[in-house]
C-alpha positions, 0 to 999 in steps of 0.5 A, a space after each residue: 052700520 057697524 055697532 061699535 058698542 058691541 063687546 066694548 066696556 059700555 055694552 053691559 050698561 047700554 043693554 040695561 038701558 035698552 031693556 028698559 026702553 023696550 019695556 017702556 015702549 020708547 023708541 028713542 031717548 036723548 041724554 044731554 051733557 051740556 053747560 047748564 044741563 050736566 048729566 055724566 050718564 053720557 060719559 058712563 055710556 060712551 066714555 065721552 068727557 066733553 059736552 055732547 048729546 047721546 041718542 039711543 034707539 030701541 033697536 040697540 044703536 047709538 049716536 053721539 053728537 059732540 061739541 068737539 068731534 076730535 075729542 069724541 073720536 079720541 075718547 068715545 065709543 058710539 055707532 055713529 058720531 056727528 058733530 053738534 055743529 051739523 045740527 046748528 047746535 040745536 038739540 031739537 034738530 039733533 033729535 030730527 037727525 037721530 029720527 032720520 038716522 035710525 028710521 024711527 017710525 011716525 007715532 013713536 015715543 021719544 024721551 028727552 031729559 027731565 031737566 029740559 026747560 018747559 019752553 024748550 020742551 014746547 019747541 020739541 013738541 011743536 017741531 016734532 008733531 009726528 011723535 009723542 015727546 016725553 019729558 018726565 021725572 021717571 025717565 031714562 035719566 033717572 033709570 041711569 042714575 039709579 043704575 050708576 049707584 052700583 059700580 061694576 068691576 071696572 069702576 071699582 078698579 078705578 076707585 081703588 087706584 083713585 083712593 090710593 092716590 088720595 090716601 098718599 096725598 092725605 099723608 102728604 098734607 098731614 106731613 106738611 101741616 105738621 112741619 109748618 109748610 102749609 100756612 094758608 088755605 091757598 097752600 093746601 088747595 094748590 098742593 092738592 091741585 098740583 099733586 092730583 095732576 102729578 099723579 095722573 088724575 084729571 084734576 080735582 073732582 070739585 072745587 076744594 074747600 079749605 077753611 082755616 080756624 076763622 072760616 070753618 064754621 060753614 058747612 061749605 066755606 065761601 069763598 072755597 079757599 082764600 089766603 087766610 091762615 090754615 091749620 093754626 090754633 082751632 079747627 080747620 076743614 079740608 074737603 077735596 076729591 081727586 078725579 081719575 078717569 072721570 071718577 072722583 073721590 070725596 074726603 074731608 079732613 079736620 086739622 085741630 091745633 090746641 082745641 079748647 074744651 068745647 072744640 075737643 068735645 065736637 071732635 070727639 062726637 064727630 069721631 064717635 058718630 063716624 064709628 057708629 055709622 060705619 058699624 051700621 053699614 051692612 048689606 040690606 041696611 036702609 041708609 035712612 036708618 043709619 042717618 037717623 041713628 047719627 042724628 039721634 046720637 048728636 041730639 043726646 049731646 044737644 048737637 045738630 048736624 045741618 046736612 046729610 050723613 053722606 051720599 054716593 060718589 062716582 062720575 059726579 061728587 054727589 050721586 045715589 045712594 042718598 044717605 040721609 034721614 029725610 023721609 023720602 029716602 028709600 035707599 038700601 045698601 047693596 054690594 057695589 055701592 060706593 058712598 061717603 059717611 061724613 058726620 060734622 058739627 059747626 059752631 059760629 064762634 068755635 068753627 067746625 069739624 067734619 070727617 068724611 071717607 069713601 066706602 065700598 060695600 062688598 059682599 062681605 060688608 063695608 070696605 073703607 077706601 080712603 083714610 081721611 081722619 081728624 088730625 091733631 097737630 
């Protein structure tokens, strides 16, 4: 069996997982990226952009089991690819196939994803009685998600390009808002979708949130966007991301037109909170410390931010590291991390404002990749 992963762009990532498997005494692991149980680690390790199972054996072999074999052959890299239909589209049958393919010895430890429902786990146990089936929180899935928090050179290159496209779109949005060509939430959301594809992106990284003055009071507007007016008198929020080669940016703009005194105070506080957070973002700094400082800053003005200060971005719009004040947050900034800072304030009567940018932590400190801002019209 020829090892197609040797020397390819996924090799370093795979080696880290294989080393972890050897230390944990695990013979076979399964990653699952399917409807209802998404895990973009499959794409991170193989390049496959669709539904699939990915199996790794401790002897450094890989098996990709895609729903669409033609798509896999066009985009993915693995030692072996077998259509999911060959296993009746049942993960437990695919595990048996991987055991046979890789000649996994009886009594070996096999790990399945921690998101596996308990009744499904019981089926694995009952049908694979010769093996020790592991389904646990501290798993290969968590190990991979922790590793994904630090981007490699190729990922950073993609992000710089994605950020450049995002920044050009931000400028276009401001121009069209100033000239009255964006009148509704629909106008803003559809412009983003069209420009993403015109510029070579896969699309938006998540559903765009476009909330005009009457709907910006929510952290995430519902519905995400409507035919309601946008960028009129008051505060409008636009939260979007562009997905390039699997990786998404995540930015939030606030458009302010003729804000009243209370709204102006909100805008000023959010801008100052953002600058405070950015000034504290250094290598070795606990993200919890930054988030607590922002919470305390708002508290001095009797304001409360009802969400985390930020989060990592990558193949998913919300990844590690966490940037929040919650007690269990132990993340520390390191070179290679790409994360957001997004302070925001919301008022049920006057609307809300949020400012969010994507930041790369380099050896010399933070580099702001995107140019989101509060736009005063």
